[in-house]
MDAnalysis code that builds the backbone (N, CA, C; Angstrom):
import MDAnalysis as mda
import numpy as np

u = mda.Universe.empty(666, n_residues=222, atom_resindex=np.repeat(np.arange(222), 3), trajectory=True)
u.add_TopologyAttr("name", ["N", "CA", "C"] * 222)
u.add_TopologyAttr("resid", np.arange(1, 223))
u.add_TopologyAttr("resname", ["MET", "GLN", "TYR", "SER", "HIS", "LYS", "ASP", "MET", "GLN", "GLY", "ASN", "ASP", "ILE", "ALA", "LEU", "PRO", "THR", "GLY", "LYS", "VAL", "MET", "CYS", "ILE", "GLY", "ARG", "ASN", "TYR", "LEU", "ASP", "HIS", "ILE", "ALA", "GLU", "MET", "ASN", "SER", "ALA", "VAL", "SER", "GLU", "GLN", "PRO", "LEU", "LEU", "PHE", "MET", "LYS", "PRO", "SER", "ALA", "ALA", "LEU", "CYS", "ALA", "LEU", "SER", "GLN", "PRO", "VAL", "ALA", "ILE", "PRO", "THR", "GLY", "LYS", "GLY", "GLU", "CYS", "HIS", "ASN", "GLU", "LEU", "GLU", "VAL", "SER", "VAL", "LEU", "LEU", "LYS", "SER", "THR", "LEU", "LYS", "ASN", "ALA", "SER", "GLU", "LYS", "GLU", "VAL", "TYR", "ASP", "ALA", "ILE", "TRP", "GLY", "ILE", "GLY", "LEU", "GLY", "LEU", "ASP", "LEU", "THR", "LEU", "ARG", "ASP", "VAL", "GLN", "ALA", "LYS", "LEU", "LYS", "ALA", "ASP", "GLY", "GLN", "PRO", "TRP", "GLU", "ARG", "ALA", "LYS", "SER", "PHE", "ASP", "GLY", "SER", "ALA", "PRO", "LEU", "SER", "CYS", "PHE", "ILE", "PRO", "ILE", "ASP", "GLN", "ILE", "THR", "GLU", "LEU", "ASP", "ASP", "LEU", "HIS", "PHE", "SER", "LEU", "THR", "ILE", "ASN", "GLY", "GLU", "VAL", "ARG", "GLN", "GLN", "GLY", "HIS", "THR", "ALA", "LEU", "MET", "LEU", "HIS", "LYS", "ILE", "VAL", "PRO", "GLN", "ILE", "ALA", "HIS", "MET", "SER", "SER", "GLU", "PHE", "ARG", "LEU", "ASP", "ALA", "GLY", "ASP", "VAL", "VAL", "LEU", "THR", "GLY", "THR", "PRO", "LYS", "GLY", "VAL", "GLY", "PRO", "LEU", "PHE", "ALA", "GLY", "ASP", "LYS", "VAL", "SER", "VAL", "GLU", "LEU", "LYS", "GLY", "HIS", "LEU", "THR", "LEU", "ASP", "THR", "GLU", "VAL", "ILE", "ASN", "GLU"])
u.atoms.positions = np.array([
    [-17.302, 8.112, -4.844],
    [-17.889, 7.587, -3.610],
    [-16.973, 7.829, -2.349],
    [-17.379, 8.487, -1.380],
    [-16.667, 8.656, -0.185],
    [-16.092, 7.225, 0.426],
    [-14.841, 7.300, 0.792],
    [-14.137, 5.976, 1.399],
    [-14.391, 5.941, 2.756],
    [-14.567, 4.652, 3.206],
    [-14.564, 4.275, 4.542],
    [-13.989, 3.005, 4.747],
    [-13.122, 2.608, 5.757],
    [-12.609, 1.335, 6.136],
    [-13.760, 0.299, 6.161],
    [-13.494, -0.933, 5.544],
    [-14.390, -1.963, 5.449],
    [-13.970, -3.157, 6.191],
    [-14.662, -3.967, 6.760],
    [-14.340, -5.255, 7.216],
    [-14.700, -6.379, 6.145],
    [-14.460, -7.609, 6.469],
    [-14.757, -8.645, 5.401],
    [-16.127, -8.838, 4.985],
    [-17.124, -8.447, 5.701],
    [-18.501, -8.420, 5.457],
    [-18.887, -7.131, 4.611],
    [-18.088, -6.243, 4.576],
    [-18.419, -5.148, 3.709],
    [-18.980, -4.099, 4.841],
    [-18.986, -4.233, 6.008],
    [-19.472, -3.318, 7.017],
    [-18.428, -2.218, 7.393],
    [-18.855, -0.897, 7.670],
    [-17.996, 0.169, 8.170],
    [-17.295, -0.275, 9.305],
    [-15.827, 0.113, 9.444],
    [-15.047, -0.109, 10.651],
    [-15.204, 1.386, 11.372],
    [-15.511, 1.347, 12.568],
    [-15.568, 2.473, 13.160],
    [-14.323, 3.194, 13.638],
    [-13.571, 3.581, 12.492],
    [-12.345, 4.390, 12.564],
    [-12.395, 5.431, 11.656],
    [-11.769, 6.711, 11.890],
    [-11.686, 7.723, 10.832],
    [-11.087, 7.279, 9.676],
    [-11.031, 8.126, 8.697],
    [-10.085, 8.115, 7.582],
    [-8.949, 8.926, 7.612],
    [-7.948, 8.148, 7.835],
    [-6.631, 9.056, 8.065],
    [-5.756, 8.979, 6.937],
    [-4.510, 9.231, 7.388],
    [-3.376, 9.290, 6.183],
    [-2.918, 7.991, 6.028],
    [-2.024, 7.915, 4.801],
    [-1.459, 6.657, 4.629],
    [0.186, 6.779, 4.693],
    [0.671, 6.103, 5.481],
    [2.160, 5.975, 5.736],
    [2.708, 4.923, 5.041],
    [3.688, 5.179, 4.172],
    [4.209, 4.290, 3.240],
    [5.940, 4.177, 3.383],
    [6.360, 2.939, 3.013],
    [7.812, 2.741, 2.968],
    [8.246, 2.246, 1.632],
    [9.208, 2.833, 1.072],
    [9.807, 2.486, -0.182],
    [10.854, 1.511, -0.125],
    [11.430, 0.900, -1.278],
    [12.470, 0.174, -1.290],
    [12.633, -0.945, -0.081],
    [11.446, -1.788, -0.103],
    [11.459, -2.702, 1.089],
    [11.690, -4.115, 0.610],
    [11.664, -4.404, -0.772],
    [11.980, -5.518, -1.356],
    [13.188, -5.469, -2.328],
    [14.198, -6.467, -2.073],
    [15.322, -6.327, -2.980],
    [15.068, -6.588, -4.326],
    [14.125, -7.458, -4.887],
    [13.883, -7.615, -6.051],
    [13.236, -6.229, -6.736],
    [12.510, -5.428, -6.023],
    [12.031, -4.186, -6.716],
    [13.008, -3.310, -6.656],
    [14.016, -3.171, -5.714],
    [14.925, -2.291, -5.680],
    [15.983, -2.388, -6.906],
    [16.151, -3.827, -7.434],
    [16.897, -4.223, -8.515],
    [16.193, -3.782, -9.703],
    [14.841, -3.955, -9.984],
    [14.105, -3.727, -11.156],
    [14.006, -2.322, -11.354],
    [14.105, -1.354, -10.222],
    [14.183, 0.154, -10.454],
    [15.557, 0.643, -10.526],
    [16.460, -0.266, -10.524],
    [17.918, 0.263, -10.455],
    [18.287, 1.305, -9.425],
    [17.589, 0.988, -8.166],
    [17.725, 1.873, -7.115],
    [18.870, 1.488, -6.145],
    [19.141, 2.031, -5.122],
    [20.065, 1.583, -4.107],
    [19.318, 1.189, -2.797],
    [19.739, 0.445, -1.962],
    [19.217, 0.194, -0.686],
    [19.476, 1.357, 0.348],
    [18.296, 1.751, 0.780],
    [18.521, 2.986, 1.483],
    [19.014, 2.814, 2.991],
    [19.855, 3.696, 3.469],
    [20.670, 3.405, 4.622],
    [19.520, 3.534, 5.823],
    [18.427, 4.136, 5.812],
    [17.385, 4.141, 6.655],
    [16.136, 3.881, 5.916],
    [14.939, 3.420, 6.632],
    [13.790, 3.287, 5.729],
    [13.323, 4.381, 5.138],
    [12.975, 4.271, 3.813],
    [12.475, 5.409, 2.940],
    [11.051, 5.589, 3.329],
    [10.728, 6.662, 3.782],
    [9.349, 6.960, 4.250],
    [8.798, 8.173, 3.361],
    [7.320, 7.980, 3.069],
    [6.567, 9.203, 2.566],
    [5.115, 8.881, 2.811],
    [4.333, 9.855, 2.628],
    [2.935, 9.759, 3.038],
    [1.884, 10.122, 1.813],
    [0.817, 9.529, 1.937],
    [-0.300, 10.010, 1.249],
    [-1.345, 10.557, 2.120],
    [-2.144, 11.564, 1.596],
    [-3.298, 12.146, 2.358],
    [-4.459, 11.368, 2.351],
    [-5.444, 11.612, 3.213],
    [-6.697, 10.887, 3.310],
    [-7.290, 10.842, 2.083],
    [-7.204, 11.925, 1.304],
    [-7.888, 11.881, -0.116],
    [-7.463, 11.048, -1.138],
    [-6.155, 10.428, -0.850],
    [-5.675, 9.223, -1.646],
    [-6.481, 7.983, -1.503],
    [-7.145, 7.930, -0.339],
    [-7.803, 6.655, -0.016],
    [-9.106, 6.399, -0.832],
    [-9.343, 5.108, -1.337],
    [-10.478, 4.809, -2.062],
    [-10.578, 3.180, -2.150],
    [-11.725, 2.753, -2.555],
    [-12.016, 1.381, -2.186],
    [-11.479, 0.559, -3.473],
    [-10.694, -0.329, -3.180],
    [-10.224, -1.399, -4.424],
    [-11.260, -2.063, -5.080],
    [-12.358, -2.270, -4.352],
    [-13.541, -2.994, -5.007],
    [-14.272, -2.137, -5.960],
    [-14.130, -0.851, -6.046],
    [-14.576, -0.078, -7.222],
    [-13.489, 0.047, -8.259],
    [-13.824, 0.423, -9.531],
    [-12.920, 0.487, -10.521],
    [-11.834, 1.392, -10.097],
    [-10.499, 1.054, -10.515],
    [-9.526, 1.906, -10.249],
    [-9.286, 3.054, -11.127],
    [-9.409, 4.178, -10.784],
    [-9.382, 5.328, -11.910],
    [-7.930, 5.914, -11.859],
    [-7.346, 5.854, -12.975],
    [-5.984, 6.346, -13.195],
    [-6.033, 7.714, -13.905],
    [-5.095, 8.652, -13.571],
    [-5.111, 9.900, -14.156],
    [-4.779, 9.903, -15.626],
    [-5.197, 10.740, -16.542],
    [-4.811, 10.827, -17.813],
    [-3.928, 12.121, -18.171],
    [-3.241, 11.951, -19.033],
    [-2.363, 13.107, -19.498],
    [-1.294, 13.472, -18.732],
    [-0.796, 12.144, -17.728],
    [0.376, 12.454, -17.048],
    [1.406, 11.268, -17.018],
    [1.358, 10.607, -18.302],
    [2.282, 9.585, -18.456],
    [1.779, 8.289, -17.685],
    [2.636, 7.307, -17.537],
    [2.071, 5.986, -17.147],
    [2.020, 5.939, -15.687],
    [0.924, 5.348, -15.430],
    [0.454, 5.032, -14.013],
    [0.719, 3.555, -13.534],
    [1.591, 3.177, -12.597],
    [1.988, 1.915, -12.245],
    [1.353, 1.332, -11.217],
    [1.131, -0.006, -11.222],
    [0.695, -0.766, -10.108],
    [1.900, -0.982, -9.139],
    [1.564, -0.972, -7.760],
    [2.580, -1.516, -6.797],
    [1.672, -2.002, -5.795],
    [1.527, -3.324, -5.708],
    [0.565, -3.978, -4.622],
    [1.409, -4.215, -3.422],
    [0.717, -3.812, -2.306],
    [1.386, -3.945, -1.058],
    [0.410, -4.608, -0.041],
    [1.037, -5.148, 1.159],
    [0.157, -5.404, 2.262],
    [-0.089, -4.032, 3.141],
    [-1.326, -3.998, 3.561],
    [-1.698, -2.817, 4.066],
    [-2.066, -3.036, 5.602],
    [-2.014, -2.180, 6.418],
    [-2.132, -2.333, 7.855],
    [-2.990, -1.205, 8.402],
    [-4.171, -1.500, 8.976],
    [-5.149, -0.466, 9.585],
    [-4.727, -0.282, 11.232],
    [-4.587, 0.790, 11.493],
    [-4.332, 1.175, 12.908],
    [-5.603, 1.523, 13.644],
    [-5.684, 1.146, 14.852],
    [-7.012, 1.329, 15.818],
    [-6.692, 2.307, 16.934],
    [-5.349, 2.761, 17.055],
    [-5.109, 3.754, 18.178],
    [-3.668, 4.349, 17.923],
    [-3.425, 5.436, 18.526],
    [-2.447, 6.199, 18.329],
    [-0.914, 5.503, 18.680],
    [0.020, 5.866, 17.927],
    [1.390, 5.397, 18.083],
    [2.287, 6.636, 18.042],
    [3.182, 6.733, 18.976],
    [4.336, 7.603, 18.997],
    [5.485, 6.998, 19.816],
    [6.608, 6.887, 19.206],
    [7.843, 6.223, 19.630],
    [7.372, 4.898, 20.411],
    [6.767, 4.026, 19.641],
    [6.072, 2.880, 20.158],
    [7.096, 1.777, 20.049],
    [6.836, 0.924, 21.171],
    [7.435, -0.430, 21.030],
    [6.810, -1.468, 20.246],
    [7.573, -2.470, 19.699],
    [6.966, -3.441, 18.879],
    [5.521, -3.900, 19.431],
    [5.443, -4.239, 20.890],
    [4.192, -4.802, 21.438],
    [3.339, -3.771, 21.186],
    [3.375, -2.392, 21.442],
    [2.550, -1.430, 21.347],
    [2.030, -1.321, 19.864],
    [2.893, -1.606, 18.985],
    [2.446, -1.553, 17.517],
    [1.579, -2.669, 17.307],
    [1.852, -3.734, 17.682],
    [1.090, -4.968, 17.500],
    [-0.391, -4.724, 18.105],
    [-0.298, -4.376, 19.304],
    [-1.712, -4.071, 20.008],
    [-2.697, -2.925, 19.212],
    [-1.762, -2.211, 18.442],
    [-2.497, -1.070, 17.794],
    [-3.102, -1.391, 16.487],
    [-2.877, -2.756, 15.984],
    [-3.223, -3.153, 14.664],
    [-4.728, -3.618, 14.677],
    [-5.593, -3.035, 13.943],
    [-6.905, -3.377, 13.820],
    [-6.948, -4.751, 12.813],
    [-6.354, -4.440, 11.674],
    [-6.347, -5.568, 10.707],
    [-5.383, -5.397, 9.614],
    [-5.530, -6.317, 8.734],
    [-4.602, -6.524, 7.559],
    [-5.350, -6.591, 6.287],
    [-4.853, -5.949, 5.273],
    [-5.521, -6.085, 3.829],
    [-4.335, -5.953, 2.781],
    [-4.897, -5.397, 1.608],
    [-4.037, -5.189, 0.448],
    [-4.394, -3.896, -0.038],
    [-3.298, -2.937, -0.622],
    [-3.463, -1.934, -1.204],
    [-2.473, -1.589, -2.255],
    [-2.944, -0.761, -3.359],
    [-2.275, -0.253, -4.457],
    [-1.610, 0.989, -4.178],
    [-0.246, 1.169, -4.194],
    [0.465, 2.580, -4.162],
    [0.534, 2.833, -5.634],
    [-0.475, 3.437, -6.124],
    [-0.523, 3.860, -7.569],
    [0.614, 4.924, -7.745],
    [1.425, 4.950, -8.887],
    [2.491, 5.717, -8.885],
    [2.450, 6.167, -10.495],
    [2.600, 7.534, -10.542],
    [2.760, 8.276, -11.897],
    [4.297, 8.031, -12.251],
    [4.696, 7.012, -12.995],
    [6.116, 6.755, -13.085],
    [6.903, 7.868, -13.905],
    [6.238, 8.345, -14.966],
    [6.975, 9.359, -15.750],
    [7.206, 10.690, -14.804],
    [6.169, 11.023, -14.134],
    [6.196, 12.297, -13.245],
    [7.225, 11.952, -12.251],
    [7.249, 10.805, -11.654],
    [8.158, 10.415, -10.479],
    [9.657, 10.482, -11.034],
    [9.882, 9.941, -12.327],
    [11.169, 10.038, -12.759],
    [11.824, 11.499, -12.917],
    [10.964, 12.315, -13.420],
    [11.303, 13.768, -13.505],
    [11.530, 14.490, -12.287],
    [10.709, 14.007, -11.184],
    [10.957, 14.619, -10.024],
    [12.225, 14.199, -9.365],
    [12.495, 12.975, -9.581],
    [13.841, 12.303, -9.004],
    [14.989, 13.046, -9.795],
    [14.962, 13.324, -10.923],
    [15.897, 13.907, -11.847],
    [16.181, 15.473, -11.462],
    [15.174, 16.072, -10.927],
    [15.191, 17.503, -10.492],
    [15.336, 17.490, -8.902],
    [15.544, 16.394, -8.232],
    [15.780, 16.472, -6.876],
    [14.570, 16.896, -6.087],
    [13.341, 16.845, -6.556],
    [12.099, 17.153, -5.946],
    [11.596, 16.061, -5.174],
    [10.657, 16.195, -4.115],
    [9.758, 15.097, -3.608],
    [8.838, 14.570, -4.527],
    [8.415, 13.443, -3.959],
    [7.476, 12.568, -4.912],
    [6.052, 12.776, -4.869],
    [5.570, 13.552, -4.131],
    [4.197, 13.786, -3.771],
    [3.187, 13.880, -5.057],
    [3.657, 14.566, -6.101],
    [3.077, 14.805, -7.392],
    [2.730, 13.438, -8.033],
    [3.706, 12.427, -7.784],
    [3.589, 11.154, -8.320],
    [3.042, 10.087, -7.574],
    [2.930, 10.320, -6.277],
    [2.425, 9.167, -5.292],
    [1.296, 9.557, -4.600],
    [0.861, 10.929, -4.426],
    [-0.011, 11.258, -3.321],
    [-1.248, 12.014, -3.856],
    [-1.490, 11.669, -5.142],
    [-2.612, 12.321, -5.840],
    [-4.060, 11.688, -5.376],
    [-5.078, 12.489, -5.564],
    [-6.515, 11.842, -5.049],
    [-6.611, 10.315, -5.654],
    [-6.962, 9.527, -4.766],
    [-7.341, 8.014, -5.527],
    [-6.047, 7.179, -5.587],
    [-4.905, 7.697, -5.081],
    [-3.789, 7.015, -5.336],
    [-3.522, 5.736, -4.466],
    [-4.417, 5.526, -3.465],
    [-4.264, 4.413, -2.449],
    [-5.354, 3.624, -2.570],
    [-5.876, 2.916, -3.493],
    [-7.029, 1.888, -3.460],
    [-6.788, 0.766, -2.621],
    [-7.619, 0.533, -1.518],
    [-7.525, -0.370, -0.482],
    [-8.644, -1.586, -0.457],
    [-8.225, -2.631, -0.059],
    [-9.265, -3.628, -0.007],
    [-9.653, -3.633, 1.263],
    [-10.805, -4.577, 1.630],
    [-11.375, -4.680, 3.085],
    [-10.215, -4.968, 3.982],
    [-10.438, -5.174, 5.204],
    [-9.443, -5.519, 6.507],
    [-9.870, -6.795, 6.942],
    [-8.921, -7.636, 7.256],
    [-9.075, -8.882, 8.094],
    [-8.663, -8.679, 9.391],
    [-9.379, -8.848, 10.542],
    [-9.047, -8.642, 11.802],
    [-7.598, -9.453, 12.181],
    [-6.982, -8.601, 12.713],
    [-5.398, -9.189, 13.159],
    [-5.710, -10.461, 13.907],
    [-6.619, -10.760, 14.802],
    [-6.737, -12.120, 15.205],
    [-6.926, -13.197, 14.403],
    [-7.230, -12.927, 13.117],
    [-7.161, -14.046, 12.125],
    [-6.017, -14.055, 11.256],
    [-5.060, -13.486, 11.630],
    [-3.638, -13.571, 10.909],
    [-2.722, -14.201, 11.777],
    [-2.433, -15.221, 11.207],
    [-1.514, -16.156, 12.168],
    [-0.016, -15.597, 12.154],
    [0.449, -15.242, 11.225],
    [1.914, -14.938, 11.172],
    [2.091, -13.812, 10.083],
    [2.378, -12.386, 10.701],
    [2.588, -11.322, 9.647],
    [3.679, -11.472, 8.929],
    [4.799, -12.049, 9.274],
    [5.959, -12.274, 8.500],
    [6.000, -13.522, 7.574],
    [4.820, -14.051, 7.337],
    [4.598, -15.146, 6.437],
    [3.401, -15.026, 5.544],
    [3.161, -13.889, 5.065],
    [1.957, -13.686, 4.184],
    [2.308, -13.508, 2.680],
    [1.634, -14.315, 1.962],
    [1.881, -14.309, 0.327],
    [0.765, -13.603, -0.156],
    [1.297, -12.674, -1.179],
    [0.279, -11.833, -1.875],
    [0.552, -11.594, -3.430],
    [-0.457, -11.406, -4.285],
    [-0.144, -11.562, -5.725],
    [-1.132, -10.476, -6.441],
    [-0.783, -9.905, -7.503],
    [-1.706, -9.100, -8.509],
    [-1.585, -9.806, -9.793],
    [-2.693, -10.037, -10.406],
    [-2.836, -10.587, -11.700],
    [-3.549, -9.519, -12.611],
    [-2.999, -9.208, -13.663],
    [-3.620, -8.321, -14.800],
    [-4.077, -9.003, -16.035],
    [-5.171, -8.971, -16.355],
    [-5.791, -9.713, -17.614],
    [-5.148, -11.174, -17.554],
    [-5.387, -11.822, -16.373],
    [-4.985, -13.273, -16.408],
    [-3.672, -13.690, -16.222],
    [-2.714, -12.555, -16.265],
    [-1.211, -13.037, -16.078],
    [-0.854, -12.293, -14.688],
    [-0.003, -13.253, -14.024],
    [0.430, -12.812, -12.709],
    [1.554, -11.692, -12.970],
    [1.439, -10.636, -12.492],
    [2.413, -9.530, -12.660],
    [3.355, -9.420, -11.274],
    [2.678, -9.409, -10.173],
    [3.456, -9.239, -8.831],
    [3.199, -10.347, -7.758],
    [4.136, -11.082, -7.145],
    [4.123, -11.901, -6.181],
    [4.909, -11.460, -5.158],
    [4.301, -11.393, -3.804],
    [5.159, -11.049, -2.620],
    [4.949, -12.002, -1.465],
    [6.042, -11.889, -0.595],
    [6.084, -12.764, 0.454],
    [6.701, -11.793, 1.696],
    [5.848, -11.530, 2.570],
    [6.354, -10.534, 3.556],
    [7.678, -11.038, 4.291],
    [7.903, -12.309, 4.296],
    [9.287, -12.829, 4.900],
    [10.410, -12.176, 4.175],
    [10.222, -11.675, 2.917],
    [11.308, -11.054, 2.217],
    [11.594, -9.550, 2.498],
    [10.691, -8.968, 3.308],
    [10.786, -7.604, 3.549],
    [12.250, -7.153, 4.083],
    [12.813, -6.145, 3.682],
    [13.952, -5.696, 4.501],
    [13.745, -5.203, 5.731],
    [12.368, -4.603, 5.956],
    [11.897, -3.998, 7.280],
    [10.640, -4.558, 7.468],
    [10.499, -5.714, 8.580],
    [9.325, -6.307, 8.628],
    [8.156, -5.378, 9.108],
    [6.971, -5.941, 8.984],
    [5.727, -5.060, 9.141],
    [5.839, -4.280, 10.565],
    [5.958, -5.067, 11.750],
    [5.859, -4.546, 13.066],
    [7.035, -3.439, 13.340],
    [8.212, -4.005, 12.964],
    [9.510, -3.097, 13.229],
    [9.427, -1.822, 12.412],
    [8.874, -1.901, 11.103],
    [8.741, -0.818, 10.368],
    [7.802, 0.267, 10.734],
    [6.713, -0.242, 11.384],
    [5.721, 0.641, 11.975],
    [6.208, 1.266, 13.148],
    [6.891, 0.564, 14.017],
    [7.566, 1.102, 15.204],
    [8.574, 2.347, 15.060],
    [9.452, 1.976, 13.871],
    [10.180, 3.105, 13.330],
    [9.536, 4.344, 12.736],
    [8.466, 4.114, 12.111],
    [7.691, 5.209, 11.454],
    [7.128, 5.973, 12.704],
    [6.610, 5.364, 13.869],
    [6.292, 6.160, 14.885],
    [7.141, 6.891, 15.679],
    [8.463, 6.610, 15.420],
    [9.547, 7.380, 16.101],
    [9.802, 8.678, 15.187],
    [9.147, 8.768, 14.019],
    [9.437, 9.838, 13.217],
    [8.243, 10.772, 13.027],
    [7.180, 10.227, 13.089],
    [5.650, 10.686, 12.891],
    [4.651, 10.125, 13.747],
    [3.834, 10.994, 14.357],
    [2.685, 10.267, 15.123],
    [1.922, 9.586, 14.089],
    [1.427, 8.316, 14.342],
    [0.365, 7.626, 13.848],
    [-0.911, 7.517, 14.551],
    [-1.931, 7.719, 13.890],
    [-3.235, 7.859, 14.566],
    [-4.301, 6.618, 14.331],
    [-5.310, 6.521, 14.933],
    [-6.304, 5.649, 14.748],
    [-6.942, 5.978, 13.499],
    [-6.961, 4.730, 12.548],
    [-7.542, 5.178, 11.165],
    [-6.676, 5.462, 10.056],
    [-5.298, 5.633, 10.691],
    [-4.180, 5.507, 9.523],
    [-4.096, 4.199, 9.031],
    [-3.416, 4.211, 7.758],
    [-3.015, 2.997, 7.034],
    [-1.576, 2.946, 6.725],
    [-0.868, 1.826, 6.899],
    [0.292, 1.606, 6.541],
    [0.472, 0.644, 5.164],
    [1.169, 1.336, 4.290],
    [1.594, 0.486, 3.250],
    [2.893, -0.074, 3.132],
    [3.170, -1.367, 3.122],
    [4.257, -1.870, 3.652],
    [5.474, -2.308, 2.723],
    [5.190, -1.782, 1.569],
    [6.389, -1.944, 0.431],
    [5.791, -3.081, -0.535],
    [6.471, -2.762, -1.722],
    [6.038, -3.670, -2.974],
    [7.131, -4.374, -3.480],
    [6.946, -5.527, -4.052],
    [7.801, -6.519, -4.620],
    [8.009, -6.200, -6.170],
    [8.906, -6.822, -6.718],
    [9.025, -6.511, -8.214],
    [7.822, -6.842, -8.975],
    [7.804, -6.352, -10.176],
    [6.553, -6.492, -11.188],
    [5.686, -5.290, -11.372],
    [6.300, -4.179, -11.039],
    [5.596, -2.733, -11.264],
    [5.436, -2.675, -12.795],
    [4.345, -1.997, -13.132],
    [4.241, -1.863, -14.539],
    [3.039, -0.814, -14.898],
    [2.843, -0.650, -16.157],
    [1.679, 0.414, -16.347],
    [0.390, -0.217, -16.391],
    [-0.635, 0.475, -15.980],
    [-2.121, 0.252, -15.906],
    [-2.815, 0.954, -17.126],
    [-3.788, 0.132, -17.768],
    [-4.398, 0.895, -18.845],
    [-5.917, 0.642, -18.660],
    [-6.651, 1.705, -19.251],
    [-8.193, 1.403, -18.895],
    [-8.623, 0.217, -19.607],
    [-9.474, -0.627, -18.884],
    [-10.013, -1.814, -19.543],
    [-9.295, -2.932, -18.958],
    [-8.140, -2.725, -18.148],
    [-7.410, -4.063, -17.636],
    [-8.250, -4.568, -16.459],
    [-8.301, -5.818, -16.565],
    [-8.974, -6.495, -15.449],
    [-7.911, -7.029, -14.444],
    [-8.211, -6.575, -13.204],
    [-7.252, -6.727, -12.087],
    [-7.801, -7.655, -11.094],
    [-6.869, -8.565, -10.464],
    [-7.277, -9.443, -9.365],
    [-6.092, -9.376, -8.428],
    [-6.404, -9.161, -7.196],
    [-5.452, -9.223, -5.986],
    [-5.932, -10.359, -5.029],
    [-4.679, -11.001, -4.411],
    [-4.918, -12.007, -3.594],
    [-4.135, -11.950, -2.416],
    [-4.571, -12.104, -1.071],
    [-3.773, -12.224, 0.141],
    [-4.096, -13.777, 0.350],
    [-2.938, -14.616, 0.104],
    [-3.240, -15.987, 0.246],
    [-3.862, -16.546, 1.509],
    [-4.996, -17.318, 1.154],
    [-5.591, -17.866, 2.550],
    [-6.675, -16.816, 3.144],
    [-6.734, -15.704, 2.702],
    [-7.592, -14.648, 3.390],
    [-8.516, -13.922, 2.483],
    [-8.015, -13.332, 1.406],
    [-9.065, -12.601, 0.620],
    [-8.627, -12.633, -0.979],
    [-9.545, -12.738, -1.882],
    [-9.367, -12.355, -3.287],
    [-10.318, -11.310, -3.634],
    [-9.969, -10.385, -4.485],
    [-10.862, -9.202, -4.999],
    [-10.452, -9.026, -6.324],
    [-11.474, -8.916, -7.161],
    [-11.456, -8.409, -8.514],
    [-12.024, -7.031, -9.015],
    [-11.364, -6.480, -9.692],
    [-11.521, -5.008, -10.045],
    [-11.075, -4.746, -11.532],
    [-11.375, -3.529, -12.003],
    [-10.938, -3.131, -13.395],
    [-10.417, -1.751, -13.441],
    [-9.605, -1.386, -14.308],
    [-8.996, -0.031, -14.483],
    [-9.827, 0.753, -15.401],
    [-10.111, 2.094, -15.022],
    [-10.850, 3.107, -15.853],
    [-10.005, 4.270, -15.882],
    [-10.214, 5.093, -16.864],
    [-9.528, 6.532, -16.865],
    [-10.453, 7.452, -16.133],
    [-9.641, 8.271, -15.349],
    [-10.236, 9.306, -14.292],
    [-11.225, 10.024, -15.011],
])
């Protein structure tokens, strides 16, 4: 099914399907669980538009490529172009906020890391960024005080709080815009907290952005 950005009522948002800009290592607890180091500057990577899919549909994970892990993140939909943007310009460019999964082929990523190669094969495959609907920014009181969670088969696996980000939402997008032009319809995935782990066909998944949205889905093999 072709992806399009959706609002809370399930209506199409009149923005193109753009790229996904991601930040890694943005929560200390996740850095610790991965035995990684805090990056000297924000760790940035991208997913192409083909990575986008609807989280309301079953989450299809690749087969034959090792474990595929969940990474739940707050997502940001942009409505205008940003380049070398100020924080005010970033805030004014936000259409809304949602949740997204940065699906990660962990075994593939581990081998790429060991070989000193980029992560795209592990992070940027088709369907690797399932997204929820988006809540208009004027309905979000405080970007730096959002609580979100991921539950698998009735057990809470991830819990996050944007106050704990090393690079907060607006400043990180401003930094991204100093490195890469961001366009209307682009989505920013803002980093994952601890609790990443493998997904399996048949898993029942629930995500929540506290006070704003809850969404249930399931995992299937691609």
